[in-house]
KEBA-932233 format. One record per residue (C-alpha): residue in three letters; y, z negated, x. Coordinates in Angstrom, 1 decimal. Layout:
% residues N
<marza res="Ala" Y="Y" Z="Z" X="X"/>
...
***
This chain:
% residues 374
<marza res="Unk" Y="10.4" Z="-4.9" X="-18.6"/>
<marza res="Unk" Y="10.1" Z="-1.3" X="-19.5"/>
<marza res="Unk" Y="10.8" Z="1.7" X="-17.4"/>
<marza res="Unk" Y="11.4" Z="5.3" X="-18.7"/>
<marza res="Unk" Y="10.2" Z="8.4" X="-16.9"/>
<marza res="Unk" Y="13.3" Z="10.4" X="-15.9"/>
<marza res="Unk" Y="12.3" Z="12.8" X="-13.1"/>
<marza res="Unk" Y="9.6" Z="14.0" X="-10.7"/>
<marza res="Unk" Y="9.9" Z="14.4" X="-7.0"/>
<marza res="Unk" Y="8.5" Z="17.8" X="-6.0"/>
<marza res="Unk" Y="7.3" Z="17.8" X="-2.3"/>
<marza res="Unk" Y="5.9" Z="21.3" X="-2.7"/>
<marza res="Unk" Y="8.7" Z="23.1" X="-4.6"/>
<marza res="Unk" Y="7.5" Z="25.9" X="-6.9"/>
<marza res="Unk" Y="3.8" Z="25.4" X="-6.0"/>
<marza res="Unk" Y="1.0" Z="23.9" X="-8.1"/>
<marza res="Unk" Y="0.7" Z="20.3" X="-6.8"/>
<marza res="Unk" Y="1.0" Z="16.6" X="-7.8"/>
<marza res="Unk" Y="4.5" Z="15.3" X="-8.5"/>
<marza res="Unk" Y="5.8" Z="11.8" X="-7.9"/>
<marza res="Unk" Y="7.3" Z="10.2" X="-11.0"/>
<marza res="Unk" Y="10.7" Z="8.5" X="-10.9"/>
<marza res="Unk" Y="11.8" Z="6.0" X="-13.5"/>
<marza res="Unk" Y="15.0" Z="4.5" X="-14.9"/>
<marza res="Unk" Y="15.6" Z="1.0" X="-16.4"/>
<marza res="Unk" Y="18.1" Z="0.2" X="-19.0"/>
<marza res="Unk" Y="21.0" Z="-1.7" X="-17.5"/>
<marza res="Unk" Y="20.3" Z="-0.5" X="-13.9"/>
<marza res="Unk" Y="21.6" Z="2.4" X="-12.0"/>
<marza res="Unk" Y="18.7" Z="2.3" X="-9.6"/>
<marza res="Unk" Y="15.8" Z="4.9" X="-9.7"/>
<marza res="Unk" Y="12.4" Z="3.3" X="-9.5"/>
<marza res="Unk" Y="9.0" Z="4.4" X="-8.2"/>
<marza res="Unk" Y="5.7" Z="2.8" X="-9.3"/>
<marza res="Unk" Y="3.2" Z="1.0" X="-7.0"/>
<marza res="Unk" Y="-0.4" Z="1.3" X="-8.2"/>
<marza res="Unk" Y="-3.5" Z="-0.6" X="-7.3"/>
<marza res="Unk" Y="-6.9" Z="1.0" X="-6.5"/>
<marza res="Unk" Y="-7.5" Z="1.3" X="-10.3"/>
<marza res="Unk" Y="-4.3" Z="3.1" X="-10.8"/>
<marza res="Unk" Y="-2.6" Z="0.3" X="-12.8"/>
<marza res="Unk" Y="1.1" Z="-0.3" X="-12.1"/>
<marza res="Unk" Y="1.5" Z="-3.4" X="-9.9"/>
<marza res="Unk" Y="5.2" Z="-3.1" X="-9.1"/>
<marza res="Unk" Y="8.3" Z="-1.0" X="-9.7"/>
<marza res="Unk" Y="10.5" Z="-0.6" X="-6.6"/>
<marza res="Unk" Y="13.8" Z="1.1" X="-6.1"/>
<marza res="Unk" Y="13.6" Z="4.6" X="-4.5"/>
<marza res="Unk" Y="17.1" Z="5.7" X="-3.6"/>
<marza res="Unk" Y="16.0" Z="8.7" X="-1.4"/>
<marza res="Unk" Y="14.5" Z="10.7" X="-4.3"/>
<marza res="Unk" Y="17.7" Z="12.9" X="-4.4"/>
<marza res="Unk" Y="16.9" Z="14.2" X="-0.9"/>
<marza res="Unk" Y="14.0" Z="16.1" X="-2.4"/>
<marza res="Unk" Y="13.6" Z="18.8" X="-5.1"/>
<marza res="Unk" Y="13.5" Z="17.2" X="-8.5"/>
<marza res="Unk" Y="11.7" Z="18.4" X="-11.6"/>
<marza res="Unk" Y="12.5" Z="17.3" X="-15.2"/>
<marza res="Unk" Y="9.6" Z="15.8" X="-17.2"/>
<marza res="Unk" Y="8.6" Z="17.6" X="-20.4"/>
<marza res="Unk" Y="7.8" Z="14.5" X="-22.4"/>
<marza res="Unk" Y="9.2" Z="11.0" X="-22.9"/>
<marza res="Unk" Y="7.0" Z="8.3" X="-21.3"/>
<marza res="Unk" Y="7.7" Z="4.5" X="-21.0"/>
<marza res="Unk" Y="5.6" Z="2.1" X="-18.9"/>
<marza res="Unk" Y="5.6" Z="-1.5" X="-17.7"/>
<marza res="Unk" Y="3.9" Z="-3.4" X="-14.9"/>
<marza res="Unk" Y="0.2" Z="-3.8" X="-15.9"/>
<marza res="Unk" Y="0.1" Z="-0.4" X="-17.6"/>
<marza res="Unk" Y="-1.9" Z="2.6" X="-16.5"/>
<marza res="Unk" Y="0.1" Z="4.4" X="-13.9"/>
<marza res="Unk" Y="1.5" Z="7.9" X="-14.4"/>
<marza res="Unk" Y="0.9" Z="11.0" X="-12.2"/>
<marza res="Unk" Y="3.0" Z="14.2" X="-12.3"/>
<marza res="Unk" Y="1.1" Z="17.5" X="-12.2"/>
<marza res="Unk" Y="2.2" Z="21.1" X="-11.9"/>
<marza res="Unk" Y="-0.9" Z="22.9" X="-13.1"/>
<marza res="Unk" Y="-2.5" Z="26.1" X="-11.9"/>
<marza res="Unk" Y="-0.5" Z="27.9" X="-14.6"/>
<marza res="Unk" Y="2.8" Z="26.2" X="-13.6"/>
<marza res="Unk" Y="3.1" Z="23.8" X="-16.5"/>
<marza res="Unk" Y="4.6" Z="20.4" X="-15.7"/>
<marza res="Unk" Y="2.5" Z="17.6" X="-17.2"/>
<marza res="Unk" Y="2.6" Z="13.8" X="-17.2"/>
<marza res="Unk" Y="-0.9" Z="12.3" X="-16.8"/>
<marza res="Unk" Y="-2.8" Z="9.1" X="-16.4"/>
<marza res="Unk" Y="-5.6" Z="9.2" X="-13.9"/>
<marza res="Unk" Y="-8.2" Z="9.7" X="-16.7"/>
<marza res="Unk" Y="-6.2" Z="12.8" X="-17.8"/>
<marza res="Unk" Y="-6.3" Z="14.0" X="-14.2"/>
<marza res="Unk" Y="-10.0" Z="13.7" X="-14.3"/>
<marza res="Unk" Y="-10.3" Z="15.7" X="-17.5"/>
<marza res="Unk" Y="-8.0" Z="18.4" X="-16.1"/>
<marza res="Unk" Y="-10.3" Z="18.6" X="-13.1"/>
<marza res="Unk" Y="-13.4" Z="19.0" X="-15.3"/>
<marza res="Unk" Y="-11.8" Z="21.7" X="-17.4"/>
<marza res="Unk" Y="-10.1" Z="23.8" X="-14.7"/>
<marza res="Unk" Y="-11.9" Z="23.2" X="-11.4"/>
<marza res="Unk" Y="-13.0" Z="26.8" X="-11.3"/>
<marza res="Unk" Y="-9.3" Z="28.0" X="-11.4"/>
<marza res="Unk" Y="-8.4" Z="26.0" X="-8.2"/>
<marza res="Unk" Y="-10.1" Z="27.8" X="-5.4"/>
<marza res="Unk" Y="-7.0" Z="29.9" X="-4.6"/>
<marza res="Unk" Y="-4.8" Z="26.7" X="-4.7"/>
<marza res="Unk" Y="-6.1" Z="24.5" X="-1.8"/>
<marza res="Unk" Y="-3.2" Z="22.1" X="-1.8"/>
<marza res="Unk" Y="-3.6" Z="21.2" X="-5.5"/>
<marza res="Unk" Y="-7.3" Z="21.2" X="-5.2"/>
<marza res="Unk" Y="-7.3" Z="18.8" X="-2.2"/>
<marza res="Unk" Y="-4.9" Z="16.5" X="-4.0"/>
<marza res="Unk" Y="-7.0" Z="16.4" X="-7.1"/>
<marza res="Unk" Y="-10.3" Z="16.0" X="-5.2"/>
<marza res="Unk" Y="-8.8" Z="12.9" X="-3.4"/>
<marza res="Unk" Y="-8.4" Z="11.3" X="-6.9"/>
<marza res="Unk" Y="-11.6" Z="12.4" X="-8.5"/>
<marza res="Unk" Y="-13.9" Z="12.0" X="-5.5"/>
<marza res="Unk" Y="-17.5" Z="11.2" X="-6.2"/>
<marza res="Unk" Y="-20.6" Z="11.2" X="-4.1"/>
<marza res="Unk" Y="-21.6" Z="14.8" X="-5.0"/>
<marza res="Unk" Y="-18.2" Z="16.3" X="-3.8"/>
<marza res="Unk" Y="-17.3" Z="13.9" X="-1.0"/>
<marza res="Unk" Y="-18.8" Z="16.1" X="1.7"/>
<marza res="Unk" Y="-16.9" Z="19.2" X="0.6"/>
<marza res="Unk" Y="-13.6" Z="17.2" X="0.7"/>
<marza res="Unk" Y="-13.4" Z="17.3" X="4.5"/>
<marza res="Unk" Y="-13.7" Z="21.1" X="4.7"/>
<marza res="Unk" Y="-11.1" Z="21.4" X="1.9"/>
<marza res="Unk" Y="-8.7" Z="19.1" X="3.8"/>
<marza res="Unk" Y="-9.2" Z="21.3" X="7.0"/>
<marza res="Unk" Y="-8.5" Z="24.4" X="5.0"/>
<marza res="Unk" Y="-5.2" Z="23.0" X="3.6"/>
<marza res="Unk" Y="-4.3" Z="21.7" X="7.1"/>
<marza res="Unk" Y="-4.7" Z="25.1" X="8.7"/>
<marza res="Unk" Y="-2.7" Z="26.9" X="5.9"/>
<marza res="Unk" Y="0.2" Z="24.5" X="5.8"/>
<marza res="Unk" Y="0.5" Z="23.0" X="9.4"/>
<marza res="Unk" Y="1.3" Z="24.8" X="12.6"/>
<marza res="Unk" Y="-0.4" Z="22.5" X="15.2"/>
<marza res="Unk" Y="-3.8" Z="20.9" X="15.7"/>
<marza res="Unk" Y="-2.1" Z="17.5" X="15.9"/>
<marza res="Unk" Y="-0.5" Z="18.0" X="12.5"/>
<marza res="Unk" Y="-3.9" Z="19.1" X="11.0"/>
<marza res="Unk" Y="-5.6" Z="16.0" X="12.5"/>
<marza res="Unk" Y="-2.9" Z="13.7" X="11.1"/>
<marza res="Unk" Y="-3.3" Z="15.3" X="7.7"/>
<marza res="Unk" Y="-7.1" Z="14.8" X="7.8"/>
<marza res="Unk" Y="-6.7" Z="11.1" X="8.8"/>
<marza res="Unk" Y="-4.3" Z="10.4" X="6.0"/>
<marza res="Unk" Y="-6.3" Z="12.2" X="3.3"/>
<marza res="Unk" Y="-9.6" Z="10.6" X="4.4"/>
<marza res="Unk" Y="-8.0" Z="7.1" X="4.3"/>
<marza res="Unk" Y="-7.6" Z="7.4" X="0.5"/>
<marza res="Unk" Y="-11.3" Z="8.1" X="-0.2"/>
<marza res="Unk" Y="-12.6" Z="4.5" X="-0.4"/>
<marza res="Unk" Y="-10.0" Z="3.6" X="-3.1"/>
<marza res="Unk" Y="-10.8" Z="6.7" X="-5.1"/>
<marza res="Unk" Y="-14.5" Z="6.2" X="-4.8"/>
<marza res="Unk" Y="-14.1" Z="2.5" X="-5.9"/>
<marza res="Unk" Y="-12.1" Z="3.6" X="-9.0"/>
<marza res="Unk" Y="-14.6" Z="6.1" X="-10.2"/>
<marza res="Unk" Y="-17.6" Z="3.8" X="-9.4"/>
<marza res="Unk" Y="-16.0" Z="1.4" X="-11.9"/>
<marza res="Unk" Y="-15.3" Z="4.1" X="-14.4"/>
<marza res="Unk" Y="-18.8" Z="5.4" X="-14.4"/>
<marza res="Unk" Y="-20.5" Z="2.0" X="-14.4"/>
<marza res="Unk" Y="-18.4" Z="0.2" X="-17.0"/>
<marza res="Unk" Y="-18.2" Z="-3.6" X="-17.0"/>
<marza res="Unk" Y="-21.1" Z="-5.1" X="-18.8"/>
<marza res="Unk" Y="-20.2" Z="-6.4" X="-22.2"/>
<marza res="Unk" Y="-21.7" Z="-9.8" X="-21.1"/>
<marza res="Unk" Y="-19.2" Z="-10.1" X="-18.3"/>
<marza res="Unk" Y="-16.5" Z="-12.7" X="-19.0"/>
<marza res="Unk" Y="-12.9" Z="-11.4" X="-18.9"/>
<marza res="Unk" Y="-9.7" Z="-13.3" X="-19.0"/>
<marza res="Unk" Y="-8.6" Z="-11.0" X="-21.9"/>
<marza res="Unk" Y="-11.5" Z="-12.4" X="-23.9"/>
<marza res="Unk" Y="-10.0" Z="-15.9" X="-23.5"/>
<marza res="Unk" Y="-6.4" Z="-15.1" X="-23.9"/>
<marza res="Unk" Y="-6.6" Z="-12.7" X="-26.8"/>
<marza res="Unk" Y="-3.5" Z="-10.6" X="-27.6"/>
<marza res="Unk" Y="-1.2" Z="-13.4" X="-28.5"/>
<marza res="Unk" Y="0.0" Z="-15.3" X="-25.4"/>
<marza res="Unk" Y="3.2" Z="-16.4" X="-23.8"/>
<marza res="Unk" Y="4.3" Z="-17.5" X="-20.3"/>
<marza res="Unk" Y="3.0" Z="-21.1" X="-20.6"/>
<marza res="Unk" Y="-0.4" Z="-19.9" X="-22.0"/>
<marza res="Unk" Y="-0.7" Z="-17.4" X="-19.1"/>
<marza res="Unk" Y="0.2" Z="-20.1" X="-16.5"/>
<marza res="Unk" Y="-2.3" Z="-22.4" X="-17.9"/>
<marza res="Unk" Y="-5.2" Z="-19.9" X="-17.8"/>
<marza res="Unk" Y="-4.3" Z="-18.5" X="-14.4"/>
<marza res="Unk" Y="-4.1" Z="-21.9" X="-12.8"/>
<marza res="Unk" Y="-7.8" Z="-22.6" X="-13.6"/>
<marza res="Unk" Y="-10.0" Z="-21.9" X="-10.6"/>
<marza res="Unk" Y="-12.9" Z="-21.2" X="-13.0"/>
<marza res="Unk" Y="-11.2" Z="-17.9" X="-13.9"/>
<marza res="Unk" Y="-10.5" Z="-16.8" X="-10.3"/>
<marza res="Unk" Y="-13.5" Z="-14.5" X="-10.2"/>
<marza res="Unk" Y="-12.7" Z="-12.6" X="-13.4"/>
<marza res="Unk" Y="-12.0" Z="-8.9" X="-12.7"/>
<marza res="Unk" Y="-8.8" Z="-8.8" X="-14.7"/>
<marza res="Unk" Y="-7.1" Z="-12.0" X="-13.2"/>
<marza res="Unk" Y="-4.7" Z="-9.9" X="-11.1"/>
<marza res="Unk" Y="-3.7" Z="-7.7" X="-14.1"/>
<marza res="Unk" Y="-2.6" Z="-10.8" X="-16.1"/>
<marza res="Unk" Y="-0.8" Z="-12.2" X="-13.1"/>
<marza res="Unk" Y="1.3" Z="-9.1" X="-12.9"/>
<marza res="Unk" Y="2.0" Z="-9.5" X="-16.6"/>
<marza res="Unk" Y="3.2" Z="-13.0" X="-15.9"/>
<marza res="Unk" Y="5.4" Z="-11.8" X="-13.0"/>
<marza res="Unk" Y="7.1" Z="-9.3" X="-15.3"/>
<marza res="Unk" Y="7.6" Z="-11.9" X="-18.0"/>
<marza res="Unk" Y="9.0" Z="-14.6" X="-15.7"/>
<marza res="Unk" Y="9.9" Z="-13.2" X="-12.3"/>
<marza res="Unk" Y="12.0" Z="-16.2" X="-11.2"/>
<marza res="Unk" Y="9.5" Z="-18.9" X="-12.1"/>
<marza res="Unk" Y="8.3" Z="-20.5" X="-8.9"/>
<marza res="Unk" Y="4.9" Z="-21.2" X="-10.5"/>
<marza res="Unk" Y="4.1" Z="-17.5" X="-10.6"/>
<marza res="Unk" Y="4.1" Z="-17.2" X="-6.8"/>
<marza res="Unk" Y="2.3" Z="-20.5" X="-6.4"/>
<marza res="Unk" Y="-0.5" Z="-19.3" X="-8.7"/>
<marza res="Unk" Y="-0.9" Z="-16.1" X="-6.7"/>
<marza res="Unk" Y="-1.0" Z="-17.9" X="-3.4"/>
<marza res="Unk" Y="-3.8" Z="-20.2" X="-4.6"/>
<marza res="Unk" Y="-5.8" Z="-17.2" X="-5.9"/>
<marza res="Unk" Y="-5.3" Z="-15.4" X="-2.5"/>
<marza res="Unk" Y="-6.6" Z="-18.4" X="-0.5"/>
<marza res="Unk" Y="-9.7" Z="-18.4" X="-2.7"/>
<marza res="Unk" Y="-10.2" Z="-14.6" X="-2.6"/>
<marza res="Unk" Y="-9.6" Z="-14.1" X="1.2"/>
<marza res="Unk" Y="-12.1" Z="-16.8" X="2.1"/>
<marza res="Unk" Y="-14.7" Z="-14.1" X="1.2"/>
<marza res="Unk" Y="-14.0" Z="-11.3" X="3.7"/>
<marza res="Unk" Y="-15.7" Z="-8.8" X="1.4"/>
<marza res="Unk" Y="-13.2" Z="-9.5" X="-1.4"/>
<marza res="Unk" Y="-9.9" Z="-9.3" X="0.5"/>
<marza res="Unk" Y="-9.3" Z="-5.8" X="-0.7"/>
<marza res="Unk" Y="-9.3" Z="-7.0" X="-4.3"/>
<marza res="Unk" Y="-6.2" Z="-9.1" X="-3.6"/>
<marza res="Unk" Y="-4.3" Z="-6.2" X="-2.0"/>
<marza res="Unk" Y="-1.8" Z="-5.6" X="-4.8"/>
<marza res="Unk" Y="-1.1" Z="-9.3" X="-5.5"/>
<marza res="Unk" Y="-0.7" Z="-10.0" X="-1.7"/>
<marza res="Unk" Y="1.9" Z="-7.1" X="-1.4"/>
<marza res="Unk" Y="3.8" Z="-8.5" X="-4.4"/>
<marza res="Unk" Y="3.9" Z="-12.0" X="-3.0"/>
<marza res="Unk" Y="5.1" Z="-10.8" X="0.4"/>
<marza res="Unk" Y="7.9" Z="-8.8" X="-1.4"/>
<marza res="Unk" Y="9.0" Z="-12.0" X="-3.3"/>
<marza res="Unk" Y="9.1" Z="-14.1" X="-0.1"/>
<marza res="Unk" Y="10.9" Z="-11.4" X="1.7"/>
<marza res="Unk" Y="13.7" Z="-11.2" X="-0.9"/>
<marza res="Unk" Y="14.3" Z="-14.9" X="-0.8"/>
<marza res="Unk" Y="11.6" Z="-16.8" X="-2.7"/>
<marza res="Unk" Y="10.8" Z="-19.0" X="0.3"/>
<marza res="Unk" Y="7.6" Z="-19.8" X="2.1"/>
<marza res="Unk" Y="5.7" Z="-23.1" X="2.3"/>
<marza res="Unk" Y="3.8" Z="-24.3" X="5.3"/>
<marza res="Unk" Y="0.4" Z="-23.4" X="3.9"/>
<marza res="Unk" Y="1.2" Z="-19.8" X="3.2"/>
<marza res="Unk" Y="2.9" Z="-19.6" X="6.6"/>
<marza res="Unk" Y="-0.3" Z="-20.6" X="8.3"/>
<marza res="Unk" Y="-2.2" Z="-18.2" X="6.0"/>
<marza res="Unk" Y="0.1" Z="-15.3" X="7.0"/>
<marza res="Unk" Y="-0.2" Z="-16.2" X="10.7"/>
<marza res="Unk" Y="-4.0" Z="-16.2" X="10.5"/>
<marza res="Unk" Y="-4.0" Z="-12.8" X="8.8"/>
<marza res="Unk" Y="-1.8" Z="-11.3" X="11.5"/>
<marza res="Unk" Y="-3.6" Z="-13.0" X="14.5"/>
<marza res="Unk" Y="-7.0" Z="-11.9" X="13.1"/>
<marza res="Unk" Y="-5.6" Z="-8.3" X="12.5"/>
<marza res="Unk" Y="-6.6" Z="-8.6" X="8.8"/>
<marza res="Unk" Y="-3.3" Z="-7.0" X="7.7"/>
<marza res="Unk" Y="-3.9" Z="-3.9" X="9.9"/>
<marza res="Unk" Y="-6.1" Z="-1.1" X="8.8"/>
<marza res="Unk" Y="-9.2" Z="-1.5" X="6.6"/>
<marza res="Unk" Y="-10.3" Z="-2.9" X="4.2"/>
<marza res="Unk" Y="-6.8" Z="-4.0" X="3.1"/>
<marza res="Unk" Y="-5.0" Z="-0.7" X="4.0"/>
<marza res="Unk" Y="-1.6" Z="-2.3" X="3.4"/>
<marza res="Unk" Y="1.5" Z="0.0" X="3.2"/>
<marza res="Unk" Y="3.6" Z="-0.1" X="6.3"/>
<marza res="Unk" Y="6.5" Z="-1.7" X="4.4"/>
<marza res="Unk" Y="4.3" Z="-4.8" X="3.6"/>
<marza res="Unk" Y="3.1" Z="-5.1" X="7.2"/>
<marza res="Unk" Y="6.7" Z="-4.9" X="8.4"/>
<marza res="Unk" Y="7.8" Z="-7.5" X="6.0"/>
<marza res="Unk" Y="5.0" Z="-9.9" X="7.0"/>
<marza res="Unk" Y="6.0" Z="-9.6" X="10.6"/>
<marza res="Unk" Y="9.7" Z="-10.0" X="9.8"/>
<marza res="Unk" Y="9.0" Z="-13.1" X="7.8"/>
<marza res="Unk" Y="7.1" Z="-14.6" X="10.6"/>
<marza res="Unk" Y="9.8" Z="-13.7" X="13.1"/>
<marza res="Unk" Y="12.4" Z="-15.7" X="11.1"/>
<marza res="Unk" Y="10.3" Z="-18.9" X="10.7"/>
<marza res="Unk" Y="8.4" Z="-19.0" X="14.0"/>
<marza res="Unk" Y="9.5" Z="-20.2" X="17.4"/>
<marza res="Unk" Y="10.5" Z="-17.2" X="19.5"/>
<marza res="Unk" Y="7.9" Z="-17.7" X="22.2"/>
<marza res="Unk" Y="5.1" Z="-18.3" X="19.7"/>
<marza res="Unk" Y="6.2" Z="-15.1" X="17.8"/>
<marza res="Unk" Y="6.2" Z="-13.1" X="21.1"/>
<marza res="Unk" Y="2.7" Z="-14.3" X="22.0"/>
<marza res="Unk" Y="1.5" Z="-13.5" X="18.5"/>
<marza res="Unk" Y="2.9" Z="-10.0" X="18.7"/>
<marza res="Unk" Y="1.4" Z="-9.4" X="22.1"/>
<marza res="Unk" Y="-2.0" Z="-10.3" X="20.7"/>
<marza res="Unk" Y="-1.4" Z="-7.8" X="17.8"/>
<marza res="Unk" Y="-0.5" Z="-5.1" X="20.3"/>
<marza res="Unk" Y="-3.5" Z="-5.8" X="22.5"/>
<marza res="Unk" Y="-6.0" Z="-5.6" X="19.6"/>
<marza res="Unk" Y="-4.6" Z="-2.8" X="17.4"/>
<marza res="Unk" Y="-3.5" Z="0.9" X="17.6"/>
<marza res="Unk" Y="-0.5" Z="0.5" X="15.3"/>
<marza res="Unk" Y="1.3" Z="3.1" X="13.1"/>
<marza res="Unk" Y="4.5" Z="4.4" X="14.7"/>
<marza res="Unk" Y="6.7" Z="2.7" X="12.1"/>
<marza res="Unk" Y="5.2" Z="-0.7" X="12.9"/>
<marza res="Unk" Y="5.1" Z="-0.2" X="16.7"/>
<marza res="Unk" Y="8.8" Z="0.8" X="16.9"/>
<marza res="Unk" Y="9.7" Z="-2.5" X="15.2"/>
<marza res="Unk" Y="7.3" Z="-4.8" X="17.2"/>
<marza res="Unk" Y="7.8" Z="-3.6" X="20.8"/>
<marza res="Unk" Y="11.6" Z="-4.0" X="21.0"/>
<marza res="Unk" Y="11.3" Z="-7.5" X="19.5"/>
<marza res="Unk" Y="8.6" Z="-8.5" X="22.0"/>
<marza res="Unk" Y="10.6" Z="-7.1" X="24.9"/>
<marza res="Unk" Y="13.8" Z="-9.0" X="23.9"/>
<marza res="Unk" Y="11.8" Z="-12.2" X="23.7"/>
<marza res="Unk" Y="10.1" Z="-11.7" X="27.1"/>
<marza res="Unk" Y="13.2" Z="-10.8" X="29.1"/>
<marza res="Unk" Y="13.6" Z="-14.3" X="30.6"/>
<marza res="Unk" Y="13.1" Z="-15.4" X="34.2"/>
<marza res="Unk" Y="10.0" Z="-17.5" X="33.4"/>
<marza res="Unk" Y="8.6" Z="-15.4" X="30.5"/>
<marza res="Unk" Y="5.8" Z="-13.5" X="32.2"/>
<marza res="Unk" Y="2.8" Z="-15.5" X="33.4"/>
<marza res="Unk" Y="0.1" Z="-13.9" X="35.5"/>
<marza res="Unk" Y="-2.3" Z="-13.9" X="32.5"/>
<marza res="Unk" Y="0.2" Z="-12.2" X="30.3"/>
<marza res="Unk" Y="1.0" Z="-9.6" X="33.0"/>
<marza res="Unk" Y="-2.7" Z="-8.8" X="33.2"/>
<marza res="Unk" Y="-2.9" Z="-8.6" X="29.4"/>
<marza res="Unk" Y="0.0" Z="-6.1" X="29.3"/>
<marza res="Unk" Y="-1.5" Z="-3.9" X="31.9"/>
<marza res="Unk" Y="-5.1" Z="-3.9" X="30.7"/>
<marza res="Unk" Y="-4.7" Z="-3.8" X="26.9"/>
<marza res="Unk" Y="-1.3" Z="-3.3" X="25.6"/>
<marza res="Unk" Y="0.4" Z="-0.6" X="27.6"/>
<marza res="Unk" Y="-2.5" Z="1.9" X="27.3"/>
<marza res="Unk" Y="-2.4" Z="1.6" X="23.5"/>
<marza res="Unk" Y="1.3" Z="2.5" X="23.5"/>
<marza res="Unk" Y="1.0" Z="5.7" X="25.6"/>
<marza res="Unk" Y="1.0" Z="8.0" X="22.6"/>
<marza res="Unk" Y="4.5" Z="6.8" X="21.9"/>
<marza res="Unk" Y="5.9" Z="7.6" X="25.4"/>
<marza res="Unk" Y="7.8" Z="10.7" X="24.1"/>
<marza res="Unk" Y="9.2" Z="8.9" X="21.0"/>
<marza res="Unk" Y="12.9" Z="8.3" X="21.5"/>
<marza res="Unk" Y="12.9" Z="5.4" X="19.1"/>
<marza res="Unk" Y="10.4" Z="3.4" X="21.1"/>
<marza res="Unk" Y="10.1" Z="4.9" X="24.6"/>
<marza res="Unk" Y="12.9" Z="2.8" X="26.1"/>
<marza res="Unk" Y="11.2" Z="-0.4" X="25.0"/>
<marza res="Unk" Y="7.9" Z="0.8" X="26.4"/>
<marza res="Unk" Y="9.5" Z="1.5" X="29.8"/>
<marza res="Unk" Y="11.0" Z="-2.0" X="29.7"/>
<marza res="Unk" Y="7.6" Z="-3.5" X="28.9"/>
<marza res="Unk" Y="6.0" Z="-1.6" X="31.8"/>
<marza res="Unk" Y="8.7" Z="-3.0" X="34.1"/>
<marza res="Unk" Y="8.0" Z="-6.6" X="32.9"/>
<marza res="Unk" Y="4.4" Z="-6.0" X="33.7"/>
<marza res="Unk" Y="5.0" Z="-5.1" X="37.4"/>
***
């Protein structure tokens, strides 16, 4: 399925900065945004209806992409030209115009996040601080900006490490076996062989298969088998991030979940694998994982699982505001709170929620949780 670039979202109107591309699809009225993996390949196209709430900029050239292609990045340059770039073109722009960017800290910080390498990594943090002081009014906002920007560094660093140390010609790739002439059945056959699980382009061809046959149950099954294999090695879980997100999306919209993947998902939650590094999942995927489990698990088991999550993790606000009210609703029974659970609430969970005490969307549930712990 092809998607055509139709607009850019401009979060810094009128200033040199990166722009978010928006796409259209023939036969659909929905606007789409791309999801990219750590190598900046498109892994999914998702509806993005809120784009009209922001300033929009028209592209200057026609571009068409599909899942599996190199992703696109919008750029308003130092001389105010709007360009559509791949990440390699962003890198070439940096090499050519870095000297022009000292007076444009926002654009420079955004570009440095993409082109980070060992020799400039140290200077990134001072650049982030400069941008934070210029554009944010409080120290908390500056700190939040620094945390967000710094979280992107490992992905950017991994991308450029791969670019500067290309895959050896002796390394076996799935593309070598498939060639350029393949169909759904040929892809299914190759992706089902465990001997190919370690190939670096396995996930790329799985996304090609998903785009060719999105309703084929075998597609999700193949991804699940690959994820079981990959996640058995804790150092490789990050390589399955984009496929994991896509599988969760498919289950969430109605594909269904079997017992093996349910246990797999419960283990990832109980062991806190889906929270923070190295997976760094988007909040939407984390929320969907928890909502899937809430539907299929016994209410008491789900509440205990969520209490364990709250006890072990400092969660993003968007996740905490969904978990805490659900936990409270499942604990508000006369026999719900044991002495052990009360101690866990007091010692581990409530202190981790204090930073949300002033948040209207969650403070009431936190007060209820404190009352249950008395």
